[in-house]
C-alpha positions in Angstrom: 0.0 0.0 0.0 1.2 3.6 -0.7 2.6 5.2 2.4 1.6 8.7 1.4 -2.1 7.9 0.9 -4.4 7.5 3.9 -7.0 4.8 4.3 -9.8 7.4 4.1 -8.5 8.6 0.7 -8.4 5.0 -0.6 -11.9 4.4 0.6 -13.2 7.5 -1.2 -11.3 6.5 -4.4 -12.7 2.9 -4.2 -16.2 4.3 -3.6 -16.0 6.5 -6.7 -14.8 3.6 -8.9 -17.6 1.3 -7.5 -20.2 4.0 -8.2 -18.9 4.5 -11.8 -19.0 0.7 -12.4 -22.5 0.6 -11.0 -23.7 3.4 -13.3 -22.0 1.7 -16.3 -23.5 -1.6 -15.4 -27.0 -0.1 -14.9 -26.9 1.6 -18.3 -25.4 -1.4 -20.2 -27.8 -3.8 -18.6 -31.0 -1.8 -18.8 -30.8 0.3 -22.0 -31.0 -0.9 -25.6 -29.2 0.8 -28.4 -31.6 2.8 -30.7 -31.7 1.4 -34.3 -32.5 3.7 -37.2 -33.0 3.0 -40.9 -33.2 5.2 -44.0 -36.6 5.1 -45.6 -38.0 6.5 -48.8 -41.7 7.5 -48.9 -43.4 7.8 -52.2 -44.2 11.5 -52.7 -41.4 12.9 -50.4 -38.2 13.8 -52.2 -35.7 13.3 -49.3 -34.9 10.2 -47.3 -36.5 9.9 -43.9 -34.6 8.5 -40.9 -36.9 6.1 -39.2 -36.6 4.6 -35.7 -37.1 0.8 -35.4 -39.4 0.8 -32.3 -39.8 -2.8 -31.1 -42.6 -1.8 -28.8 -44.8 0.0 -31.4 -48.2 -1.4 -32.2 -48.7 1.1 -35.0 -46.2 3.1 -37.0 -46.1 6.9 -36.4 -45.1 9.7 -38.6 -44.8 13.3 -37.6 -47.4 15.5 -39.3 -45.0 18.1 -40.8 -43.2 15.3 -42.7 -46.2 14.5 -44.9 -48.1 17.9 -45.0 -47.2 18.4 -48.7 -48.8 15.0 -49.7 -52.5 15.8 -48.8 -53.2 12.2 -48.1 -56.7 10.8 -47.5 -57.3 9.9 -43.9 -58.5 6.3 -43.5 -59.5 6.6 -39.8 -58.5 7.7 -36.3 -56.9 6.0 -33.4 -56.3 6.8 -29.8 -52.6 6.6 -28.8 -51.3 6.2 -25.3 -47.9 7.5 -24.4 -45.6 5.9 -21.8 -47.1 8.1 -19.1 -50.7 6.9 -19.9 -51.8 10.1 -21.6 -54.3 9.7 -24.5 -53.8 11.4 -27.9 -56.2 11.1 -30.9 -54.4 10.7 -34.3 -55.5 10.3 -37.9 -54.4 7.3 -39.8 -53.0 7.2 -43.4 -51.4 4.7 -45.7 -48.0 5.5 -47.0 -45.9 3.8 -49.7 -42.5 3.1 -48.2 -39.3 1.3 -49.0 -35.8 1.1 -47.6 -33.8 3.9 -49.2 -31.8 1.5 -51.4 -34.7 -0.8 -52.3 -36.7 -0.7 -55.5 -40.2 -1.7 -54.4 -42.6 0.2 -52.2 -44.9 -1.5 -49.7 -48.0 0.0 -48.1 -47.6 1.0 -44.4 -50.3 2.3 -42.2 -49.2 5.1 -39.9 -50.8 7.3 -37.3 -50.1 11.0 -37.9 -48.7 12.9 -34.8 -48.1 16.5 -34.3 -45.6 16.0 -31.5 -43.1 13.2 -32.2 -39.4 13.2 -31.3 -38.5 11.5 -34.6 -39.8 11.9 -38.1 -40.9 8.3 -38.2 -41.4 5.4 -35.8 -41.6 1.9 -37.4 -42.8 -1.2 -35.6 -40.3 -4.1 -35.9 -42.8 -6.2 -38.0 -42.8 -3.4 -40.6 -39.0 -3.1 -40.5 -38.9 -6.8 -41.2 -41.3 -6.5 -44.1 -39.2 -3.6 -45.6 -36.0 -5.7 -45.2 -37.7 -8.7 -46.9 -38.7 -6.5 -49.8 -35.1 -5.2 -50.1 -33.8 -8.7 -50.1 -36.3 -9.7 -52.8 -35.3 -6.7 -54.9 -31.6 -7.6 -54.4 -32.2 -11.2 -55.6 -33.9 -9.9 -58.8 -30.7 -8.0 -59.7 -28.5 -11.0 -59.8 
């Protein structure tokens, strides 16, 4: 043991290291990495960055992303956020594909005014977009 360091200083140092390890362990054990994908929507010139949301029951798109499209509304849904608050949203069908795919697929989305991302996609829709991209890739061979 170092002669110029007291036991109290070592205890404090070890406590700090333990706390840092605990925080790192907490974050790595409890948080998942967010996964994004680049999506093209028929009628929108730029690529949209979508979040793969494994817990989503319906896809969500922010209203300002599709305002220029003047899409027909096919219905309404009540959405509940993670705090339990209810929000009414109109529902549209969009034609989407992965940005580097050829074929569009229809995707039903709720339109939200307040959304942290441009687009939230349920994992089943992400899988369908990936399958279409694979199918397109095989046609090119």
